[in-house]
N, C-alpha and C positions, 0 to 999 in steps of 0.2 A: 766375693764370687757370687755369681747368681747360680743357683742350681742347675738351671736348665739353659743357660745362655752363658757361653763362654767367648770372650773376646781378648785376644792376644795379639803377638808380633805378626803371626801368620795370618790373621784374619777371624773371622767369627766362626762359631760352632754352635749348632743349634741341634741337640738330640731330641726326635720327636719319634714315639714308641707306638706300636702295636702289640697287645699282649693277648694272646688267645688262651682262655681259660681252660678250656676241654684239654687242649693239646700241650699246655704247660711250655709253649713256646713263645719267643719274643722276636719283634722285627723292629729295628731302630735304623730310621734314617737321620744322618748327620748333616745338616744344611749349613751352606757357607754364606747364605744370604741373610735375609730377614726371618724372623719366625711369624708367619702369615698363615691364615686359612687356606691359601692355595698351597702353601707347602705342606700343611697339616694333611688336607685330602689327598695330596700326591703321595705322601708316605703311604695312606691307606690303599691307594690306587696300588702302587707298586708292590705292596704286601700281597694284595689280591692277585696280581698277575704273576708274581715270582712264587707264591706259597698257596695262597687261598683257594683258587679256583681248582687246582691239582688235589689239594687235600678234602676239597668239599665240592666235588663234581655235580651233585645234585642239588645244591643250593639256590634257593629261589629269592632269599633274602639275607640280608645282614644286619645283626642288631648290636649297636655300638653304644656304650656307656662312657661318658665323657665329663670332664670337669665343667663346672657352669661358668668358668671365666677363660681369659687367655685368648689364643688364637682359635680354639673351639667352643668360645662362649655361647650360651643360649641365645644372647642378644645380638650376635655377630651376623649380619646379613650376608658377608662374603663367605662365611663359613656354611651357612644355608644354601647359598647358591652353588658353591662348589660341590657341595654333597649331592644336590639335585642333578648338576652336569654328570657326576660320578654314575649316579643311579641310573641316568639314560644311557650312559656309556657302556656299561658293564652288563645291562639289561637285569639287574637286582632291585628289589625293593630294599631300602635301607632305612632303619628306625634308629633314633638317637635318644638315649635315656640321659639327660642330664643332672650330676649331682647337684645338690643345693649349694650355695656358697658357704664356704667354711667346712666343707665335709670332704675336701678331696682325700684326705688321709684314709678314708674307706674304699678310695677306688683302688682296685686290686692290682692296676699296673704299677702303683707306686710302690706296694710292699712286696709285691711278687716278682718285678723285674727291676725297678729303677733303684730300689733301696740295695739290691745285690750287686747291680752296676756301680752304684758309687763305693761299696764297700771292696769290690774287686779293683778299683782304680786308686784307693785311698793310699797316699802316700808316694803315688807315681807322678811325675812331671808329665803334663799333658802337653808334649813339645811341639805335635804336629797334628794334623788331621788324621793321618795314618795311626797314629799312636792311638788317639781316641777311638777310631773305627776298629782296630784290632783288639784294644782293651776292652770294648764293649762286647764284641763276638766272642771273647773268652770267657764270657761269664757263665758259670754253671753253679748248680746248687745240689744238695743232697736229695733232692725229691726229682732231680732230673730236668732241669731248666735248660734249655738251648736256645741261644741267642742268634740271630743273624743281624749283621750291620752292614750299612752301605753308605757312600758319600753321595749327597745329593748337591752338585753344583751348579744347579739352576739358579737363575735370578728371580727372586720374589719381591717385586718392588713393595715397599710399605704404604700404606694410606690410599688403598683402592677404594674408592666409594662406590657402592651398589645402590641404585635407584631403590626407593620405599616400593614402586609399583612391581618388584619382582615377586611379591606375596600373592597377586593376583594370577599367577601362573597355574597350570593344572598338576605340577609335579611335586607340591610341598603342601603337607597338611600338618596342622598341630592336631594331636590326640587329645580331645577334649577328656576331662576329668582325670588325667593322668598326670599332672604337674607338667615340667618341662620335658615333655616327650614329643617327638616330630617324627613324621614318615616321610620318606622320600621314595617316590616310585618311578619305574621306568615310564617312559610316555605311555598315558592311559589310552592315547586314542590310535596307538599301533595294535594292541591286542587288548581292547578295554575289559572283557570279562575277565580274562586272567589278571589283569593288573588290578582291578577292584577286588576281586576275591583275595588275592593277598594281602591287600590293605585292610579289608574287613574282618579277616582273621586275627588281626591284632587290635583293631579299632574299637569294631562293634561290642565285644564283651566289657568295654570300659564305660558304655552308653547305657542310659535308660531308654525305654520304648520310644518316648516322644522324641529324643534327640536323634534317636537311630533312623526314625522317619524322615527327620529333616536332612540328615546326611545323605540317606538315598536320594532324597529328592532332589537336593542340589547337585548331585552327581549325574542323576537323569537328566536333570536340564541342561546340564553342562555337555553331556552328550548329544541331545538333540540340538543345541547350538552348534555342535561341531560336525553336524552332517550324519547323526545316527538317529532316523526317525523311531528304531525300536529301542531307544535308549532306557525306557521304562523295562522292558523284558530283559536286556542285559544287566541292569542292575539287580534286578529281582533274582536273575539266576546266579549273580555273583556272590549275593548275601543270602542265598537260600531262604527266600521269601516269596509270598505271592504277589502279582503285579497289583493287585489292590492295595497291598500295604504300600507301594511306593506311590501310587496316585493319591492315596491318602494324604502321605506326607507333602505331596506336590499341593495339594488344596491347603494343608496346614501352613506352608512356606508361602504361598499367595496372600494368605490372610495377613500373616505377620508382615509382609511388605506393603500390604495395602493401608494408606494412610486413613486415619478415621477423622470426622468432623467433630467439633464440639458443639 
């Protein structure tokens, strides 16, 4: 039996969970279709709608840790696309930090949530979806773990292909120097100064001065290209630097993109 994928006479059952480290609470969606990136992200969406936004009303971004493979793998374009869509939908910046391959046992959701779920249903026949959902929801620990579980009967087709050109969109950025960490912003052209400021709070401390100037330059050029003639000033305020720093970066970026003759 696969630990996270149960197939029986009554169909498929795929538990996908969210564990809130600070609150010591879990949310598990039990899917009846395929374990896909769309299902994974919809679990996060449901958690936010049912729990997260009430618990954290002042939140401006989400930080997610995830395994490096599976439906939420760092190389899965559908996972990234769905997260970018979610970020735009709920108006939050989303940062994802992927654990390297082979290190999933250090993911806190494994030993603070799913391990207790496994112990709780040990020896019990999982005869139906209701039994699975109710058994998961009944999981508790001496440290106060509380779990909510729901059945997700939506259809999630397997094998959905996402074109590589999604990477050219403005809503997804890989955090340089941070390994497999990516940020997904709300649409930066709706409120550019706020959107970029949120991203810079996480991204810029990871970069050197020259890298920072190039990032700011690229963002300023994007804003100017999308109808913001004051893009340099917007980026400078968001990053809390002088406009000359951004202009310097634009000159460096132009030089890097200018072909040299031999």
